[in-house]
mmCIF file as gemmi writes it, N, C-alpha and C atoms, coordinates in Angstrom:
data_model
loop_
_atom_site.group_PDB
_atom_site.id
_atom_site.type_symbol
_atom_site.label_atom_id
_atom_site.label_alt_id
_atom_site.label_comp_id
_atom_site.label_asym_id
_atom_site.label_entity_id
_atom_site.label_seq_id
_atom_site.pdbx_PDB_ins_code
_atom_site.Cartn_x
_atom_site.Cartn_y
_atom_site.Cartn_z
_atom_site.occupancy
_atom_site.B_iso_or_equiv
_atom_site.pdbx_formal_charge
_atom_site.auth_seq_id
_atom_site.auth_asym_id
_atom_site.pdbx_PDB_model_num
ATOM 1 N N . MET Axp A 1 ? 24.689 77.857 14.683 1 0 ? 1 A 1
ATOM 2 C CA . MET Axp A 1 ? 23.979 79.184 14.433 1 0 ? 1 A 1
ATOM 3 C C . MET Axp A 1 ? 24.655 79.897 13.267 1 0 ? 1 A 1
ATOM 4 N N . ASN Axp A 2 ? 24.058 80.87 12.758 1 0 ? 2 A 1
ATOM 5 C CA . ASN Axp A 2 ? 24.643 81.647 11.648 1 0 ? 2 A 1
ATOM 6 C C . ASN Axp A 2 ? 25.438 82.875 12.242 1 0 ? 2 A 1
ATOM 7 N N . PHE Axp A 3 ? 26.153 83.575 11.421 1 0 ? 3 A 1
ATOM 8 C CA . PHE Axp A 3 ? 27.037 84.667 11.885 1 0 ? 3 A 1
ATOM 9 C C . PHE Axp A 3 ? 26.24 85.768 12.564 1 0 ? 3 A 1
ATOM 10 N N . GLY Axp A 4 ? 25.039 86.15 11.968 1 0 ? 4 A 1
ATOM 11 C CA . GLY Axp A 4 ? 24.279 87.183 12.602 1 0 ? 4 A 1
ATOM 12 C C . GLY Axp A 4 ? 23.847 86.81 14.022 1 0 ? 4 A 1
ATOM 13 N N . GLN Axp A 5 ? 23.469 85.563 14.242 1 0 ? 5 A 1
ATOM 14 C CA . GLN Axp A 5 ? 23.099 85.132 15.55 1 0 ? 5 A 1
ATOM 15 C C . GLN Axp A 5 ? 24.329 85.132 16.489 1 0 ? 5 A 1
ATOM 16 N N . ALA Axp A 6 ? 25.475 84.736 15.936 1 0 ? 6 A 1
ATOM 17 C CA . ALA Axp A 6 ? 26.731 84.635 16.685 1 0 ? 6 A 1
ATOM 18 C C . ALA Axp A 6 ? 27.096 86.067 17.167 1 0 ? 6 A 1
ATOM 19 N N . ILE Axp A 7 ? 27.026 87.015 16.276 1 0 ? 7 A 1
ATOM 20 C CA . ILE Axp A 7 ? 27.398 88.37 16.618 1 0 ? 7 A 1
ATOM 21 C C . ILE Axp A 7 ? 26.516 89.002 17.721 1 0 ? 7 A 1
ATOM 22 N N . GLU Axp A 8 ? 25.236 88.692 17.615 1 0 ? 8 A 1
ATOM 23 C CA . GLU Axp A 8 ? 24.304 89.13 18.717 1 0 ? 8 A 1
ATOM 24 C C . GLU Axp A 8 ? 24.722 88.577 20.01 1 0 ? 8 A 1
ATOM 25 N N . ASN Axp A 9 ? 25.107 87.268 20.051 1 0 ? 9 A 1
ATOM 26 C CA . ASN Axp A 9 ? 25.623 86.691 21.287 1 0 ? 9 A 1
ATOM 27 C C . ASN Axp A 9 ? 26.866 87.348 21.78 1 0 ? 9 A 1
ATOM 28 N N . ALA Axp A 10 ? 27.76 87.663 20.811 1 0 ? 10 A 1
ATOM 29 C CA . ALA Axp A 10 ? 29.059 88.344 21.224 1 0 ? 10 A 1
ATOM 30 C C . ALA Axp A 10 ? 28.765 89.664 21.789 1 0 ? 10 A 1
ATOM 31 N N . LYS Axp A 11 ? 27.788 90.416 21.243 1 0 ? 11 A 1
ATOM 32 C CA . LYS Axp A 11 ? 27.449 91.751 21.765 1 0 ? 11 A 1
ATOM 33 C C . LYS Axp A 11 ? 26.907 91.713 23.199 1 0 ? 11 A 1
ATOM 34 N N . GLN Axp A 12 ? 26.374 90.496 23.572 1 0 ? 12 A 1
ATOM 35 C CA . GLN Axp A 12 ? 25.864 90.216 24.932 1 0 ? 12 A 1
ATOM 36 C C . GLN Axp A 12 ? 27.011 89.736 25.831 1 0 ? 12 A 1
ATOM 37 N N . GLY Axp A 13 ? 28.235 89.734 25.391 1 0 ? 13 A 1
ATOM 38 C CA . GLY Axp A 13 ? 29.312 89.376 26.259 1 0 ? 13 A 1
ATOM 39 C C . GLY Axp A 13 ? 29.754 87.89 26.035 1 0 ? 13 A 1
ATOM 40 N N . GLU Axp A 14 ? 29.188 87.159 25.136 1 0 ? 14 A 1
ATOM 41 C CA . GLU Axp A 14 ? 29.548 85.763 24.916 1 0 ? 14 A 1
ATOM 42 C C . GLU Axp A 14 ? 30.813 85.628 24.079 1 0 ? 14 A 1
ATOM 43 N N . LYS Axp A 15 ? 31.536 84.503 24.214 1 0 ? 15 A 1
ATOM 44 C CA . LYS Axp A 15 ? 32.664 84.265 23.37 1 0 ? 15 A 1
ATOM 45 C C . LYS Axp A 15 ? 32.142 83.246 22.309 1 0 ? 15 A 1
ATOM 46 N N . ILE Axp A 16 ? 32.405 83.599 21.029 1 0 ? 16 A 1
ATOM 47 C CA . ILE Axp A 16 ? 31.918 82.783 19.888 1 0 ? 16 A 1
ATOM 48 C C . ILE Axp A 16 ? 33.047 82.177 19.104 1 0 ? 16 A 1
ATOM 49 N N . PHE Axp A 17 ? 32.735 81.021 18.465 1 0 ? 17 A 1
ATOM 50 C CA . PHE Axp A 17 ? 33.79 80.347 17.677 1 0 ? 17 A 1
ATOM 51 C C . PHE Axp A 17 ? 33.069 79.564 16.6 1 0 ? 17 A 1
ATOM 52 N N . ARG Axp A 18 ? 33.842 79.058 15.66 1 0 ? 18 A 1
ATOM 53 C CA . ARG Axp A 18 ? 33.345 78.158 14.634 1 0 ? 18 A 1
ATOM 54 C C . ARG Axp A 18 ? 33.836 76.753 14.835 1 0 ? 18 A 1
ATOM 55 N N . LEU Axp A 19 ? 32.961 75.798 14.662 1 0 ? 19 A 1
ATOM 56 C CA . LEU Axp A 19 ? 33.354 74.361 14.718 1 0 ? 19 A 1
ATOM 57 C C . LEU Axp A 19 ? 34.383 74.072 13.604 1 0 ? 19 A 1
ATOM 58 N N . GLY Axp A 20 ? 34.26 74.747 12.439 1 0 ? 20 A 1
ATOM 59 C CA . GLY Axp A 20 ? 35.122 74.538 11.291 1 0 ? 20 A 1
ATOM 60 C C . GLY Axp A 20 ? 36.531 75.063 11.453 1 0 ? 20 A 1
ATOM 61 N N . TRP Axp A 21 ? 36.82 75.839 12.458 1 0 ? 21 A 1
ATOM 62 C CA . TRP Axp A 21 ? 38.208 76.335 12.661 1 0 ? 21 A 1
ATOM 63 C C . TRP Axp A 21 ? 39.106 75.246 13.14 1 0 ? 21 A 1
ATOM 64 N N . ASN Axp A 22 ? 40.327 75.21 12.58 1 0 ? 22 A 1
ATOM 65 C CA . ASN Axp A 22 ? 41.311 74.164 12.862 1 0 ? 22 A 1
ATOM 66 C C . ASN Axp A 22 ? 42.013 74.392 14.254 1 0 ? 22 A 1
ATOM 67 N N . GLY Axp A 23 ? 42.243 75.687 14.545 1 0 ? 23 A 1
ATOM 68 C CA . GLY Axp A 23 ? 42.949 76.026 15.772 1 0 ? 23 A 1
ATOM 69 C C . GLY Axp A 23 ? 42.2 75.772 17.042 1 0 ? 23 A 1
ATOM 70 N N . LYS Axp A 24 ? 42.814 75.203 17.952 1 0 ? 24 A 1
ATOM 71 C CA . LYS Axp A 24 ? 42.186 74.839 19.226 1 0 ? 24 A 1
ATOM 72 C C . LYS Axp A 24 ? 42.201 76.087 20.187 1 0 ? 24 A 1
ATOM 73 N N . GLY Axp A 25 ? 41.062 76.239 20.84 1 0 ? 25 A 1
ATOM 74 C CA . GLY Axp A 25 ? 41.008 77.367 21.818 1 0 ? 25 A 1
ATOM 75 C C . GLY Axp A 25 ? 40.765 78.725 21.176 1 0 ? 25 A 1
ATOM 76 N N . MET Axp A 26 ? 40.475 78.786 19.911 1 0 ? 26 A 1
ATOM 77 C CA . MET Axp A 26 ? 40.205 80.112 19.282 1 0 ? 26 A 1
ATOM 78 C C . MET Axp A 26 ? 38.825 80.525 19.544 1 0 ? 26 A 1
ATOM 79 N N . PHE Axp A 27 ? 38.672 81.88 19.777 1 0 ? 27 A 1
ATOM 80 C CA . PHE Axp A 27 ? 37.273 82.46 19.893 1 0 ? 27 A 1
ATOM 81 C C . PHE Axp A 27 ? 37.331 83.933 19.587 1 0 ? 27 A 1
ATOM 82 N N . VAL Axp A 28 ? 36.171 84.495 19.406 1 0 ? 28 A 1
ATOM 83 C CA . VAL Axp A 28 ? 36.034 85.958 19.066 1 0 ? 28 A 1
ATOM 84 C C . VAL Axp A 28 ? 35.147 86.545 20.16 1 0 ? 28 A 1
ATOM 85 N N . VAL Axp A 29 ? 35.546 87.764 20.484 1 0 ? 29 A 1
ATOM 86 C CA . VAL Axp A 29 ? 34.724 88.577 21.459 1 0 ? 29 A 1
ATOM 87 C C . VAL Axp A 29 ? 34.458 89.931 20.779 1 0 ? 29 A 1
ATOM 88 N N . TYR Axp A 30 ? 33.363 90.616 21.229 1 0 ? 30 A 1
ATOM 89 C CA . TYR Axp A 30 ? 33.046 91.935 20.818 1 0 ? 30 A 1
ATOM 90 C C . TYR Axp A 30 ? 33.618 92.932 21.817 1 0 ? 30 A 1
ATOM 91 N N . GLN Axp A 31 ? 34.468 93.808 21.374 1 0 ? 31 A 1
ATOM 92 C CA . GLN Axp A 31 ? 34.984 94.873 22.222 1 0 ? 31 A 1
ATOM 93 C C . GLN Axp A 31 ? 34.203 96.121 21.994 1 0 ? 31 A 1
ATOM 94 N N . LYS Axp A 32 ? 33.73 96.735 23.069 1 0 ? 32 A 1
ATOM 95 C CA . LYS Axp A 32 ? 32.856 97.936 22.999 1 0 ? 32 A 1
ATOM 96 C C . LYS Axp A 32 ? 33.619 99.15 22.556 1 0 ? 32 A 1
ATOM 97 N N . GLY Axp A 33 ? 34.927 99.071 22.623 1 0 ? 33 A 1
ATOM 98 C CA . GLY Axp A 33 ? 35.796 100.224 22.261 1 0 ? 33 A 1
ATOM 99 C C . GLY Axp A 33 ? 35.74 101.297 23.338 1 0 ? 33 A 1
ATOM 100 N N . TYR Axp A 34 ? 36.181 102.417 23.051 1 0 ? 34 A 1
ATOM 101 C CA . TYR Axp A 34 ? 36.276 103.555 23.91 1 0 ? 34 A 1
ATOM 102 C C . TYR Axp A 34 ? 35.832 104.835 23.22 1 0 ? 34 A 1
ATOM 103 N N . PRO Axp A 35 ? 34.5 104.939 22.969 1 0 ? 35 A 1
ATOM 104 C CA . PRO Axp A 35 ? 33.951 106.029 22.197 1 0 ? 35 A 1
ATOM 105 C C . PRO Axp A 35 ? 34.196 107.457 22.869 1 0 ? 35 A 1
ATOM 106 N N . GLN Axp A 36 ? 34.391 107.481 24.135 1 0 ? 36 A 1
ATOM 107 C CA . GLN Axp A 36 ? 34.7 108.749 24.84 1 0 ? 36 A 1
ATOM 108 C C . GLN Axp A 36 ? 36.212 108.945 24.851 1 0 ? 36 A 1
ATOM 109 N N . GLY Axp A 37 ? 36.974 108.003 24.54 1 0 ? 37 A 1
ATOM 110 C CA . GLY Axp A 37 ? 38.432 108.066 24.545 1 0 ? 37 A 1
ATOM 111 C C . GLY Axp A 37 ? 39.062 107.434 25.762 1 0 ? 37 A 1
ATOM 112 N N . ILE Axp A 38 ? 40.303 106.974 25.562 1 0 ? 38 A 1
ATOM 113 C CA . ILE Axp A 38 ? 41.1 106.37 26.643 1 0 ? 38 A 1
ATOM 114 C C . ILE Axp A 38 ? 42.496 107.082 26.562 1 0 ? 38 A 1
ATOM 115 N N . PRO Axp A 39 ? 43.207 107.302 27.604 1 0 ? 39 A 1
ATOM 116 C CA . PRO Axp A 39 ? 44.456 107.932 27.518 1 0 ? 39 A 1
ATOM 117 C C . PRO Axp A 39 ? 45.508 106.962 26.77 1 0 ? 39 A 1
ATOM 118 N N . SER Axp A 40 ? 46.131 107.582 25.799 1 0 ? 40 A 1
ATOM 119 C CA . SER Axp A 40 ? 47.159 106.851 24.997 1 0 ? 40 A 1
ATOM 120 C C . SER Axp A 40 ? 48.328 106.415 25.849 1 0 ? 40 A 1
ATOM 121 N N . ASN Axp A 41 ? 48.754 105.155 25.637 1 0 ? 41 A 1
ATOM 122 C CA . ASN Axp A 41 ? 49.999 104.699 26.248 1 0 ? 41 A 1
ATOM 123 C C . ASN Axp A 41 ? 51.116 105.161 25.325 1 0 ? 41 A 1
ATOM 124 N N . LYS Axp A 42 ? 52.314 104.887 25.734 1 0 ? 42 A 1
ATOM 125 C CA . LYS Axp A 42 ? 53.496 105.36 24.919 1 0 ? 42 A 1
ATOM 126 C C . LYS Axp A 42 ? 53.484 104.728 23.474 1 0 ? 42 A 1
ATOM 127 N N . GLN Axp A 43 ? 53.208 103.51 23.408 1 0 ? 43 A 1
ATOM 128 C CA . GLN Axp A 43 ? 53.217 102.795 22.161 1 0 ? 43 A 1
ATOM 129 C C . GLN Axp A 43 ? 52.175 103.384 21.159 1 0 ? 43 A 1
ATOM 130 N N . THR Axp A 44 ? 50.953 103.567 21.644 1 0 ? 44 A 1
ATOM 131 C CA . THR Axp A 44 ? 49.905 104.152 20.803 1 0 ? 44 A 1
ATOM 132 C C . THR Axp A 44 ? 50.206 105.551 20.435 1 0 ? 44 A 1
ATOM 133 N N . ALA Axp A 45 ? 50.744 106.329 21.387 1 0 ? 45 A 1
ATOM 134 C CA . ALA Axp A 45 ? 51.073 107.753 21.043 1 0 ? 45 A 1
ATOM 135 C C . ALA Axp A 45 ? 52.161 107.81 19.897 1 0 ? 45 A 1
ATOM 136 N N . GLU Axp A 46 ? 53.148 106.961 20.055 1 0 ? 46 A 1
ATOM 137 C CA . GLU Axp A 46 ? 54.209 106.924 19.024 1 0 ? 46 A 1
ATOM 138 C C . GLU Axp A 46 ? 53.648 106.488 17.681 1 0 ? 46 A 1
ATOM 139 N N . ALA Axp A 47 ? 52.841 105.473 17.721 1 0 ? 47 A 1
ATOM 140 C CA . ALA Axp A 47 ? 52.241 105.005 16.447 1 0 ? 47 A 1
ATOM 141 C C . ALA Axp A 47 ? 51.408 106.009 15.743 1 0 ? 47 A 1
ATOM 142 N N . TRP Axp A 48 ? 50.676 106.79 16.441 1 0 ? 48 A 1
ATOM 143 C CA . TRP Axp A 48 ? 49.643 107.679 15.906 1 0 ? 48 A 1
ATOM 144 C C . TRP Axp A 48 ? 50.19 109.157 15.829 1 0 ? 48 A 1
ATOM 145 N N . GLY Axp A 49 ? 51.387 109.404 16.381 1 0 ? 49 A 1
ATOM 146 C CA . GLY Axp A 49 ? 51.973 110.717 16.343 1 0 ? 49 A 1
ATOM 147 C C . GLY Axp A 49 ? 51.262 111.723 17.301 1 0 ? 49 A 1
ATOM 148 N N . HIS Axp A 50 ? 50.855 111.339 18.405 1 0 ? 50 A 1
ATOM 149 C CA . HIS Axp A 50 ? 50.372 112.299 19.346 1 0 ? 50 A 1
ATOM 150 C C . HIS Axp A 50 ? 51.045 111.991 20.731 1 0 ? 50 A 1
ATOM 151 N N . ASN Axp A 51 ? 50.625 112.814 21.703 1 0 ? 51 A 1
ATOM 152 C CA . ASN Axp A 51 ? 51.291 112.748 23.016 1 0 ? 51 A 1
ATOM 153 C C . ASN Axp A 51 ? 50.779 111.625 23.892 1 0 ? 51 A 1
ATOM 154 N N . GLU Axp A 52 ? 51.652 111.045 24.653 1 0 ? 52 A 1
ATOM 155 C CA . GLU Axp A 52 ? 51.272 110.018 25.614 1 0 ? 52 A 1
ATOM 156 C C . GLU Axp A 52 ? 50.254 110.738 26.571 1 0 ? 52 A 1
ATOM 157 N N . GLY Axp A 53 ? 49.172 110.087 26.851 1 0 ? 53 A 1
ATOM 158 C CA . GLY Axp A 53 ? 48.108 110.561 27.713 1 0 ? 53 A 1
ATOM 159 C C . GLY Axp A 53 ? 46.964 111.282 26.989 1 0 ? 53 A 1
ATOM 160 N N . ASP Axp A 54 ? 47.206 111.642 25.664 1 0 ? 54 A 1
ATOM 161 C CA . ASP Axp A 54 ? 46.09 112.209 24.884 1 0 ? 54 A 1
ATOM 162 C C . ASP Axp A 54 ? 44.988 111.173 24.771 1 0 ? 54 A 1
ATOM 163 N N . LEU Axp A 55 ? 43.745 111.688 24.675 1 0 ? 55 A 1
ATOM 164 C CA . LEU Axp A 55 ? 42.649 110.79 24.467 1 0 ? 55 A 1
ATOM 165 C C . LEU Axp A 55 ? 42.655 110.106 23.114 1 0 ? 55 A 1
ATOM 166 N N . PHE Axp A 56 ? 42.454 108.862 23.093 1 0 ? 56 A 1
ATOM 167 C CA . PHE Axp A 56 ? 42.406 108.001 21.838 1 0 ? 56 A 1
ATOM 168 C C . PHE Axp A 56 ? 41.073 107.41 21.751 1 0 ? 56 A 1
ATOM 169 N N . LYS Axp A 57 ? 40.221 107.82 20.807 1 0 ? 57 A 1
ATOM 170 C CA . LYS Axp A 57 ? 38.915 107.283 20.664 1 0 ? 57 A 1
ATOM 171 C C . LYS Axp A 57 ? 38.94 106.012 19.803 1 0 ? 57 A 1
ATOM 172 N N . VAL Axp A 58 ? 38.264 104.939 20.273 1 0 ? 58 A 1
ATOM 173 C CA . VAL Axp A 58 ? 38.246 103.7 19.574 1 0 ? 58 A 1
ATOM 174 C C . VAL Axp A 58 ? 36.853 103.212 19.364 1 0 ? 58 A 1
ATOM 175 N N . GLU Axp A 59 ? 36.427 102.917 18.166 1 0 ? 59 A 1
ATOM 176 C CA . GLU Axp A 59 ? 35.139 102.385 17.882 1 0 ? 59 A 1
ATOM 177 C C . GLU Axp A 59 ? 35.051 100.885 18.301 1 0 ? 59 A 1
ATOM 178 N N . PRO Axp A 60 ? 33.86 100.319 18.394 1 0 ? 60 A 1
ATOM 179 C CA . PRO Axp A 60 ? 33.746 98.914 18.701 1 0 ? 60 A 1
ATOM 180 C C . PRO Axp A 60 ? 34.444 98.052 17.589 1 0 ? 60 A 1
ATOM 181 N N . TYR Axp A 61 ? 34.91 96.866 18.034 1 0 ? 61 A 1
ATOM 182 C CA . TYR Axp A 61 ? 35.59 95.995 17.088 1 0 ? 61 A 1
ATOM 183 C C . TYR Axp A 61 ? 35.483 94.545 17.605 1 0 ? 61 A 1
ATOM 184 N N . LEU Axp A 62 ? 35.912 93.629 16.713 1 0 ? 62 A 1
ATOM 185 C CA . LEU Axp A 62 ? 35.952 92.215 17.135 1 0 ? 62 A 1
ATOM 186 C C . LEU Axp A 62 ? 37.446 91.847 17.412 1 0 ? 62 A 1
ATOM 187 N N . GLN Axp A 63 ? 37.567 91.042 18.337 1 0 ? 63 A 1
ATOM 188 C CA . GLN Axp A 63 ? 38.993 90.592 18.723 1 0 ? 63 A 1
ATOM 189 C C . GLN Axp A 63 ? 38.965 89.105 18.825 1 0 ? 63 A 1
ATOM 190 N N . ILE Axp A 64 ? 40.005 88.474 18.315 1 0 ? 64 A 1
ATOM 191 C CA . ILE Axp A 64 ? 40.111 87.022 18.306 1 0 ? 64 A 1
ATOM 192 C C . ILE Axp A 64 ? 41.31 86.507 19.18 1 0 ? 64 A 1
ATOM 193 N N . LYS Axp A 65 ? 41.033 85.435 19.849 1 0 ? 65 A 1
ATOM 194 C CA . LYS Axp A 65 ? 42.135 84.768 20.543 1 0 ? 65 A 1
ATOM 195 C C . LYS Axp A 65 ? 42.639 83.713 19.537 1 0 ? 65 A 1
ATOM 196 N N . ASN Axp A 66 ? 43.836 83.864 19.162 1 0 ? 66 A 1
ATOM 197 C CA . ASN Axp A 66 ? 44.457 82.947 18.154 1 0 ? 66 A 1
ATOM 198 C C . ASN Axp A 66 ? 44.897 81.633 18.805 1 0 ? 66 A 1
ATOM 199 N N . ALA Axp A 67 ? 45.141 80.669 17.951 1 0 ? 67 A 1
ATOM 200 C CA . ALA Axp A 67 ? 45.528 79.289 18.397 1 0 ? 67 A 1
ATOM 201 C C . ALA Axp A 67 ? 46.822 79.422 19.183 1 0 ? 67 A 1
ATOM 202 N N . GLN Axp A 68 ? 47.722 80.329 18.94 1 0 ? 68 A 1
ATOM 203 C CA . GLN Axp A 68 ? 48.954 80.478 19.701 1 0 ? 68 A 1
ATOM 204 C C . GLN Axp A 68 ? 48.788 81.145 21.034 1 0 ? 68 A 1
ATOM 205 N N . GLY Axp A 69 ? 47.565 81.626 21.391 1 0 ? 69 A 1
ATOM 206 C CA . GLY Axp A 69 ? 47.28 82.277 22.634 1 0 ? 69 A 1
ATOM 207 C C . GLY Axp A 69 ? 47.314 83.748 22.614 1 0 ? 69 A 1
ATOM 208 N N . SER Axp A 70 ? 47.764 84.377 21.465 1 0 ? 70 A 1
ATOM 209 C CA . SER Axp A 70 ? 47.833 85.824 21.337 1 0 ? 70 A 1
ATOM 210 C C . SER Axp A 70 ? 46.421 86.303 20.926 1 0 ? 70 A 1
ATOM 211 N N . HIS Axp A 71 ? 46.259 87.628 20.949 1 0 ? 71 A 1
ATOM 212 C CA . HIS Axp A 71 ? 44.999 88.292 20.579 1 0 ? 71 A 1
ATOM 213 C C . HIS Axp A 71 ? 45.208 89.315 19.507 1 0 ? 71 A 1
ATOM 214 N N . SER Axp A 72 ? 44.254 89.509 18.644 1 0 ? 72 A 1
ATOM 215 C CA . SER Axp A 72 ? 44.394 90.491 17.63 1 0 ? 72 A 1
ATOM 216 C C . SER Axp A 72 ? 42.965 90.966 17.233 1 0 ? 72 A 1
ATOM 217 N N . MET Axp A 73 ? 42.919 92.16 16.561 1 0 ? 73 A 1
ATOM 218 C CA . MET Axp A 73 ? 41.638 92.63 16.009 1 0 ? 73 A 1
ATOM 219 C C . MET Axp A 73 ? 41.359 91.6 14.915 1 0 ? 73 A 1
ATOM 220 N N . TRP Axp A 74 ? 40.027 91.433 14.604 1 0 ? 74 A 1
ATOM 221 C CA . TRP Axp A 74 ? 39.609 90.355 13.68 1 0 ? 74 A 1
ATOM 222 C C . TRP Axp A 74 ? 38.559 90.913 12.721 1 0 ? 74 A 1
ATOM 223 N N . VAL Axp A 75 ? 38.661 90.516 11.46 1 0 ? 75 A 1
ATOM 224 C CA . VAL Axp A 75 ? 37.701 90.781 10.474 1 0 ? 75 A 1
ATOM 225 C C . VAL Axp A 75 ? 37.305 89.43 9.872 1 0 ? 75 A 1
ATOM 226 N N . PRO Axp A 76 ? 35.984 89.059 9.862 1 0 ? 76 A 1
ATOM 227 C CA . PRO Axp A 76 ? 35.594 87.776 9.361 1 0 ? 76 A 1
ATOM 228 C C . PRO Axp A 76 ? 35.771 87.648 7.814 1 0 ? 76 A 1
ATOM 229 N N . SER Axp A 77 ? 36.076 86.443 7.385 1 0 ? 77 A 1
ATOM 230 C CA . SER Axp A 77 ? 36.16 86.105 5.941 1 0 ? 77 A 1
ATOM 231 C C . SER Axp A 77 ? 34.769 85.923 5.435 1 0 ? 77 A 1
ATOM 232 N N . ILE Axp A 78 ? 34.623 85.817 4.112 1 0 ? 78 A 1
ATOM 233 C CA . ILE Axp A 78 ? 33.285 85.486 3.581 1 0 ? 78 A 1
ATOM 234 C C . ILE Axp A 78 ? 32.858 84.161 4.046 1 0 ? 78 A 1
ATOM 235 N N . GLY Axp A 79 ? 33.795 83.141 4.178 1 0 ? 79 A 1
ATOM 236 C CA . GLY Axp A 79 ? 33.46 81.882 4.632 1 0 ? 79 A 1
ATOM 237 C C . GLY Axp A 79 ? 32.892 81.929 6.104 1 0 ? 79 A 1
ATOM 238 N N . ASP Axp A 80 ? 33.513 82.826 6.945 1 0 ? 80 A 1
ATOM 239 C CA . ASP Axp A 80 ? 33.013 83.001 8.315 1 0 ? 80 A 1
ATOM 240 C C . ASP Axp A 80 ? 31.628 83.567 8.292 1 0 ? 80 A 1
ATOM 241 N N . ILE Axp A 81 ? 31.394 84.553 7.515 1 0 ? 81 A 1
ATOM 242 C CA . ILE Axp A 81 ? 30.109 85.27 7.418 1 0 ? 81 A 1
ATOM 243 C C . ILE Axp A 81 ? 29.012 84.356 6.992 1 0 ? 81 A 1
ATOM 244 N N . LEU Axp A 82 ? 29.317 83.474 6.026 1 0 ? 82 A 1
ATOM 245 C CA . LEU Axp A 82 ? 28.248 82.639 5.492 1 0 ? 82 A 1
ATOM 246 C C . LEU Axp A 82 ? 28.086 81.25 6.284 1 0 ? 82 A 1
ATOM 247 N N . ALA Axp A 83 ? 29.007 80.966 7.167 1 0 ? 83 A 1
ATOM 248 C CA . ALA Axp A 83 ? 29.023 79.707 7.882 1 0 ? 83 A 1
ATOM 249 C C . ALA Axp A 83 ? 27.838 79.547 8.776 1 0 ? 83 A 1
ATOM 250 N N . GLU Axp A 84 ? 27.333 78.323 8.963 1 0 ? 84 A 1
ATOM 251 C CA . GLU Axp A 84 ? 26.236 78.013 9.871 1 0 ? 84 A 1
ATOM 252 C C . GLU Axp A 84 ? 26.751 77.223 11.034 1 0 ? 84 A 1
ATOM 253 N N . ASP Axp A 85 ? 28.041 77.169 11.315 1 0 ? 85 A 1
ATOM 254 C CA . ASP Axp A 85 ? 28.581 76.354 12.391 1 0 ? 85 A 1
ATOM 255 C C . ASP Axp A 85 ? 29.119 77.17 13.569 1 0 ? 85 A 1
ATOM 256 N N . TRP Axp A 86 ? 28.583 78.356 13.81 1 0 ? 86 A 1
ATOM 257 C CA . TRP Axp A 86 ? 29 79.172 14.899 1 0 ? 86 A 1
ATOM 258 C C . TRP Axp A 86 ? 28.414 78.638 16.19 1 0 ? 86 A 1
ATOM 259 N N . GLU Axp A 87 ? 29.188 78.736 17.255 1 0 ? 87 A 1
ATOM 260 C CA . GLU Axp A 87 ? 28.824 78.251 18.603 1 0 ? 87 A 1
ATOM 261 C C . GLU Axp A 87 ? 29.209 79.298 19.643 1 0 ? 87 A 1
ATOM 262 N N . VAL Axp A 88 ? 28.631 79.187 20.793 1 0 ? 88 A 1
ATOM 263 C CA . VAL Axp A 88 ? 28.951 80.004 21.967 1 0 ? 88 A 1
ATOM 264 C C . VAL Axp A 88 ? 29.688 79.081 22.966 1 0 ? 88 A 1
ATOM 265 N N . ILE Axp A 89 ? 30.761 79.602 23.505 1 0 ? 89 A 1
ATOM 266 C CA . ILE Axp A 89 ? 31.474 78.885 24.564 1 0 ? 89 A 1
ATOM 267 C C . ILE Axp A 89 ? 30.658 78.891 25.787 1 0 ? 89 A 1
ATOM 268 N N . LYS Axp A 90 ? 30.406 77.728 26.309 1 0 ? 90 A 1
ATOM 269 C CA . LYS Axp A 90 ? 29.627 77.507 27.481 1 0 ? 90 A 1
ATOM 270 C C . LYS Axp A 90 ? 30.441 77.397 28.747 1 0 ? 90 A 1
């Protein structure tokens, strides 16, 4: 499938990945964010210069599970956007 189709699946809660990725176990999910805000933990408060517990509003974003097992925010490359080898984890 193409990237547009993959994103629509991700928005429905599916985990998506590319057959062309070299890393095993990698996938992307759509995170709905916290548009109404979530209380800041200590690390977030220190990073952004506000008080622990203050509301921190987060817009939707994509998150990837990396080959090493860690997770991070993700922005697709041009190659990812134009690829036709997207799949949904079944």
